DOTINU-628825 format. One record per residue (C-alpha): z, x, y; residue in one letter; residue number from 0. Coordinates in steps of 0.02 Angstrom, whole numbers, m for minus. Layout:
N
PT      pz      px      py  aa    i
PT       Z       X       Y   A  NUM
...
END
This chain:
302
PT      pz      px      py  aa    i
PT    m661     m90    3049   M    0
PT    m572    m242    2976   T    1
PT    m700    m252    2834   I    2
PT    m674     m67    2796   L    3
PT    m485     m88    2788   V    4
PT    m504    m237    2672   R    5
PT    m619    m139    2557   R    6
PT    m500       9    2551   I    7
PT    m353    m108    2516   T    8
PT    m452    m196    2379   L    9
PT    m496     m27    2303   F   10
PT    m313      26    2293   F   11
PT    m260    m142    2222   V   12
PT    m393    m133    2086   L   13
PT    m347      48    2050   A   14
PT    m163       0    2034   A   15
PT    m204    m142    1914   F   16
PT    m317     m27    1813   S   17
PT    m182     105    1801   A   18
PT     m54     m26    1749   A   19
PT    m175     m90    1617   G   20
PT    m200      84    1547   V   21
PT     m11     112    1538   V   22
PT      16     m56    1449   V   23
PT    m127     m18    1328   L   24
PT     m58     156    1291   M   25
PT     117      86    1259   K   26
PT      45     m49    1146   W   27
PT     m57      80    1052   S   28
PT      94     196    1032   D   29
PT     203      52     971   A   30
PT      71       1     845   R   31
PT      51     178     779   K   32
PT     240     198     768   F   33
PT     252      45     655   S   34
PT     107      86     539   E   35
PT     171     114     360   P   36
PT      80     282     343   R   37
PT     166     344     502   T   38
PT     336     280     447   L   39
PT     315     357     274   L   40
PT     293     529     354   S   41
PT     479     519     399   R   42
PT     537     502     219   F   43
PT     589     650     108   P   44
PT     439     732      26   V   45
PT     466     709    m161   E   46
PT     413     600    m308   D   47
PT     480     436    m243   A   48
PT     446     253    m272   I   49
PT     379     185    m107   V   50
PT     383       3     m52   M   51
PT     324     m96      98   N   52
PT     361    m279     135   V   53
PT     285    m372     283   D   54
PT     423    m501     303   F   55
PT     337    m580     454   A   56
PT     186    m623     346   S   57
PT     294    m680     201   V   58
PT     395    m790     319   R   59
PT     236    m858     398   G   60
PT     176    m912     225   A   61
PT     334   m1015     203   G   62
PT     407    m905      67   L   63
PT     578    m871     147   L   64
PT     661   m1041     152   S   65
PT     850   m1037     181   P   66
PT     967   m1031      31   S   67
PT    1077   m1183       9   R   68
PT    1227   m1075     m39   T   69
PT    1261    m894       2   L   70
PT    1347    m763    m104   E   71
PT    1518    m719     m28   P   72
PT    1472    m536       6   E   73
PT    1311    m582      94   Y   74
PT    1397    m719     194   K   75
PT    1527    m591     250   Q   76
PT    1387    m474     304   F   77
PT    1294    m614     393   L   78
PT    1450    m670     486   D   79
PT    1497    m492     534   G   80
PT    1327    m431     592   T   81
PT    1236    m589     644   G   82
PT    1084    m520     552   F   83
PT     989    m640     439   D   84
PT     841    m555     355   Y   85
PT     755    m723     329   R   86
PT     726    m744     516   K   87
PT     770    m576     596   D   88
PT     677    m451     486   L   89
PT     491    m417     517   D   90
PT     454    m272     398   S   91
PT     533    m143     284   V   92
PT     462      21     224   T   93
PT     568     109      93   A   94
PT     574     252     m30   S   95
PT     683     268    m186   F   96
PT     716     437    m265   S   97
PT     853     546    m338   K   98
PT     903     607    m165   S   99
PT     938     429    m108   G  100
PT     862     267     m48   N  101
PT     787     268     126   F  102
PT     733     119     232   F  103
PT     649      92     400   I  104
PT     665     m90     454   A  105
PT     588    m178     603   R  106
PT     666    m336     672   G  107
PT     797    m403     789   R  108
PT     965    m313     781   F  109
PT    1130    m338     871   D  110
PT    1180    m155     874   W  111
PT    1355    m186     940   K  112
PT    1394    m308     799   K  113
PT    1321    m187     672   L  114
PT    1430     m45     736   R  115
PT    1584    m157     736   D  116
PT    1543    m211     558   Y  117
PT    1532     m29     502   A  118
PT    1704       5     577   A  119
PT    1780    m149     494   H  120
PT    1712     m88     327   Q  121
PT    1805      77     341   G  122
PT    1663     172     422   G  123
PT    1638     253     591   S  124
PT    1504     283     722   C  125
PT    1469     438     825   Y  126
PT    1340     423     963   Q  127
PT    1201     323     878   Q  128
PT    1237     362     695   L  129
PT    1351     248     596   C  130
PT    1414     280     420   R  131
PT    1516     178     299   M  132
PT    1565     178     114   P  133
PT    1455      88     m12   G  134
PT    1498      m1    m173   S  135
PT    1530     165    m263   T  136
PT    1587     337    m199   P  137
PT    1413     412    m220   E  138
PT    1332     270    m120   R  139
PT    1364     318      61   R  140
PT    1277     208     190   I  141
PT    1216     275     357   S  142
PT    1108     195     490   F  143
PT    1047     219     668   L  144
PT     918     146     787   P  145
PT     749     232     799   L  146
PT     706     104     934   R  147
PT     789     m57     989   D  148
PT     688    m152     859   D  149
PT     687     m21     721   T  150
PT     828      37     607   M  151
PT     836     192     497   A  152
PT     953     166     350   L  153
PT     997     273     200   A  154
PT    1102     252      44   V  155
PT    1141     424     m25   S  156
PT    1280     545     m73   T  157
PT    1253     618     101   D  158
PT    1333     504     231   D  159
PT    1221     578     367   L  160
PT    1060     547     270   A  161
PT     989     423     396   A  162
PT     966     569     516   N  163
PT     824     630     404   R  164
PT     720     480     460   L  165
PT     724     530     644   T  166
PT     597     668     615   R  167
PT     414     621     599   Q  168
PT     300     727     491   G  169
PT     111     726     469   A  170
PT      44     548     441   P  171
PT       7     503     261   I  172
PT    m181     516     228   T  173
PT    m186     433      56   A  174
PT    m253     254      56   P  175
PT    m118     121      61   L  176
PT    m131     m61       3   P  177
PT    m163    m197     132   S  178
PT     m63    m334      42   A  179
PT      95    m400     127   P  180
PT     201    m332     m16   V  181
PT     160    m172    m109   W  182
PT     242     m41    m218   L  183
PT     182     135    m260   L  184
PT     257     219    m413   I  185
PT     211     401    m454   P  186
PT     190     455    m634   G  187
PT     354     553    m633   A  188
PT     452     395    m589   A  189
PT     362     295    m725   L  190
PT     431     416    m852   R  191
PT     610     385    m792   D  192
PT     652     224    m885   S  193
PT     830     221    m815   A  194
PT     759     179    m643   A  195
PT     705       4    m693   F  196
PT     786    m157    m757   P  197
PT     775    m188    m948   P  198
PT     632    m314    m940   N  199
PT     527    m199    m831   L  200
PT     573     m45    m932   S  201
PT     493    m121   m1087   L  202
PT     334    m159    m991   M  203
PT     329       8    m899   L  204
PT     359     110   m1057   S  205
PT     173      94   m1090   A  206
PT     134     172    m922   L  207
PT     215     342    m948   T  208
PT      46     429    m957   N  209
PT     m20     352    m796   A  210
PT     m36     464    m643   D  211
PT       6     325    m520   R  212
PT      43     140    m519   L  213
PT       6      23    m373   V  214
PT      78    m153    m374   V  215
PT      36    m282    m241   T  216
PT      91    m461    m211   V  217
PT     m18    m582    m111   A  218
PT     m59    m765     m93   L  219
PT    m181    m826    m226   S  220
PT    m243   m1004    m213   G  221
PT     m93   m1119    m205   G  222
PT      23    m989    m280   G  223
PT      51    m802    m286   L  224
PT     m13    m659    m391   A  225
PT      54    m486    m427   A  226
PT     m84    m360    m459   K  227
PT     m76    m187    m534   M  228
PT    m188     m35    m527   E  229
PT    m141     108    m643   A  230
PT    m237     270    m621   T  231
PT    m264     371    m781   C  232
PT    m332     544    m819   R  233
PT    m483     481    m918   S  234
PT    m575     324    m975   K  235
PT    m502     344   m1149   D  236
PT    m325     350   m1077   D  237
PT    m363     192    m978   A  238
PT    m428     103   m1132   R  239
PT    m273     150   m1231   V  240
PT    m158      98   m1089   L  241
PT    m237     m74   m1072   A  242
PT    m214    m100   m1259   S  243
PT     m32     m43   m1250   Q  244
PT       4    m161   m1106   L  245
PT     m67    m308   m1204   R  246
PT      41    m258   m1353   T  247
PT     198    m242   m1246   M  248
PT     164    m411   m1167   T  249
PT     147    m490   m1340   A  250
PT     311    m408   m1396   K  251
PT     402    m470   m1242   L  252
PT     333    m645   m1269   K  253
PT     391    m644   m1450   A  254
PT     564    m584   m1396   A  255
PT     578    m725   m1269   L  256
PT     535    m854   m1402   Q  257
PT     684    m792   m1504   Q  258
PT     805    m793   m1358   D  259
PT     838    m967   m1288   K  260
PT     933    m901   m1137   Q  261
PT     794    m781   m1091   A  262
PT     669    m924   m1088   R  263
PT     742    m978    m921   T  264
PT     719    m803    m846   D  265
PT     577    m834    m721   E  266
PT     541    m648    m700   L  267
PT     521    m626    m889   A  268
PT     411    m780    m895   Q  269
PT     299    m705    m762   M  270
PT     286    m540    m856   L  271
PT     224    m623   m1016   V  272
PT      83    m707    m917   S  273
PT       1    m540    m878   G  274
PT    m181    m500    m915   T  275
PT    m255    m324    m920   F  276
PT    m426    m242    m916   A  277
PT    m481     m60    m913   D  278
PT    m607     m14    m779   N  279
PT    m663     166    m795   G  280
PT    m512     278    m768   E  281
PT    m411     132    m701   R  282
PT    m318     m13    m780   V  283
PT    m306    m176    m684   D  284
PT    m172    m305    m718   G  285
PT    m126    m474    m645   Q  286
PT      25    m589    m658   W  287
PT       8    m760    m576   P  288
PT     172    m843    m530   F  289
PT     244    m989    m434   D  290
PT     332    m982    m266   R  291
PT     490   m1039    m355   S  292
PT     510    m862    m425   L  293
PT     538    m794    m249   I  294
PT     664    m932    m215   A  295
PT     753    m887    m377   S  296
PT     757    m700    m340   L  297
PT     822    m727    m163   T  298
PT     945    m865    m206   S  299
PT    1114    m836    m126   G  300
PT    1052    m707      m1   I  301
END
């Protein structure tokens, strides 16, 4: 009888542990699916948008987010008010940029009380979970809310409730997405909108107006970094012409830099003139090697 009782007890203990294991596994699986870029992207407005994803945890792990020696006053004010330092608290950001606004889903460690207090101190307000505050211009209204304790939905738009749009999940994106820690997807429609890019990039991207889609990735390459590009064209002839145009634009930019002494110190421009291009069927591949110091320069002060 004692042996039977022990066996029954052991059975229930094992069953309980198995059930707990299944629950933990299911929660882990749900959390992983929630954070996948293709799942997050299903929350964004469906339109021709520039889409970006940055795995800050991987970038930080590679030693590419060293602290700035001096901080810009506005960023220091934000850091003091919210306690949020992207260099150590941010794990990933998925974003879309379009005419309807800029939308972000960020994973990391957030002090929600401090963030709400900061919004109020900046002339904003919070109702339930949604906070809204004025941006740098009247048409830039900022809104944010937690999707989970470790995930923020944030929007910059003319609509000061725009972050609410990110609470609804649509069908997961089925198109293939890059695996690099940093990537950018630009649809053809956005490539034809030169006003959306800085001057140096506008000159380079002006050759890409006939491309259907542009994919840019940034990853570790040897002892440095490399930005790579894949531009999808309608035909092999279009790809051949595009590769030639990109080489020509690079040569023009290089000549312009040689004439402008101040521009010679622009590390981003220096990276752009180092680009190489090759057509591969209906696709054009490009690559720009650059040093880690470029990231330090671009993130200086923040």
